[in-house]
C-alpha positions as CSV (number, residue, x, y, z in Angstrom):
1,X,-4.0,22.4,-12.2
2,X,-5.1,20.6,-15.4
3,X,-7.6,17.9,-15.9
4,X,-4.4,16.0,-18.0
5,X,-2.3,15.8,-14.3
6,X,-5.7,15.3,-12.5
7,X,-5.9,12.6,-14.3
8,X,-2.7,11.1,-15.2
9,X,-2.1,11.3,-10.6
10,X,-5.7,9.4,-10.2
11,X,-4.6,6.6,-12.6
12,X,-1.6,6.0,-11.1
13,X,-2.8,5.9,-7.6
14,X,-5.1,3.7,-8.7
15,X,-3.3,1.3,-10.7
16,X,-0.5,1.4,-7.5
17,X,-3.4,0.5,-4.7
18,X,-4.4,-2.5,-7.7
19,X,-0.1,-3.9,-7.6
20,X,0.0,-3.6,-4.3
21,X,-2.5,-5.9,-4.1
22,X,-1.9,-8.5,-6.5
23,X,1.7,-8.4,-4.3
24,X,-0.3,-8.9,-1.4
25,X,-1.2,-12.1,-3.1
26,X,1.7,-12.8,-4.1
27,X,3.1,-12.8,-1.1
28,X,0.6,-14.7,0.3
29,X,1.5,-17.6,-2.4
30,X,4.6,-17.7,-2.1
31,X,6.2,-16.8,1.2
32,X,9.6,-15.8,-0.4
33,X,10.9,-12.4,1.3
34,X,11.7,-11.3,-1.8
35,X,7.4,-11.3,-2.6
36,X,7.6,-9.5,1.0
37,X,9.3,-7.0,0.9
38,X,8.0,-7.1,-3.1
39,X,4.9,-6.3,-0.7
40,X,6.3,-3.5,2.1
41,X,7.7,-1.4,-0.9
42,X,4.3,-0.5,-2.2
43,X,2.6,-0.3,1.1
44,X,5.1,2.8,2.1
45,X,4.9,3.6,-1.3
46,X,0.9,4.3,-0.8
47,X,1.8,5.3,2.8
48,X,3.6,8.7,1.0
49,X,1.0,9.2,-0.9
50,X,-1.4,9.8,1.7
51,X,0.6,11.8,3.6
52,X,1.4,14.1,1.1
53,X,-1.7,14.3,-0.2
54,X,-2.5,14.8,4.1
55,X,0.1,17.6,3.5
56,X,-1.5,19.2,0.5
57,X,-4.9,19.6,2.2
58,X,-6.0,16.9,-0.7
59,X,-9.0,14.8,0.2
60,X,-7.8,10.8,0.4
61,X,-11.4,10.3,-1.3
62,X,-10.7,12.7,-4.7
63,X,-7.3,10.8,-5.4
64,X,-8.7,7.1,-4.9
65,X,-6.8,7.1,-1.9
66,X,-9.5,6.2,0.4
67,X,-10.4,2.7,-1.4
68,X,-7.3,1.0,0.5
69,X,-6.4,1.3,4.2
70,X,-2.7,0.0,3.6
71,X,-2.5,-1.5,6.8
72,X,-6.1,-3.7,6.6
73,X,-5.6,-4.7,3.1
74,X,-1.5,-5.1,2.8
75,X,-0.9,-6.5,6.8
76,X,-1.6,-9.5,7.7
77,X,-0.1,-12.2,5.3
78,X,-1.0,-16.0,6.6
79,X,1.4,-16.4,8.8
80,X,3.2,-13.5,9.5
81,X,2.1,-10.7,11.3
82,X,3.9,-7.8,9.8
83,X,3.5,-6.0,12.3
84,X,5.5,-7.2,15.3
85,X,9.1,-6.8,15.6
86,X,11.6,-10.2,16.0
87,X,12.0,-9.7,19.9
88,X,7.6,-9.4,19.9
89,X,7.3,-12.8,18.0
90,X,8.9,-14.7,20.7
91,X,7.2,-17.1,23.1
C-alpha cells in the first residue's frame, strides 16, 4: 500500500475517533434520541473498523484504533446504560 493511502486511512480513523468523542459529549449534554443515535452510529463504525483491521491482520496500534476503547469511551452516558436491554432496566 502506498504511503498516501496509509496516511489517508490513519487520518480518517483519527477524525472518526475524535468526532465520536464529540458525539458522546453532545449526547451527554442533550440526552436526545437523535444525539444518542449519532453516538451509536460512531460506535458501530469504530467496531467495523476494528473488526476489519483484525481480519486483515492489521495491528490496531498501527492505524490509531488502539487509542479509543469504544465500550469504555463511548458508552456509559450519564443517566443511561446503553449496554442493558429495556427489560433489564425494569426494577
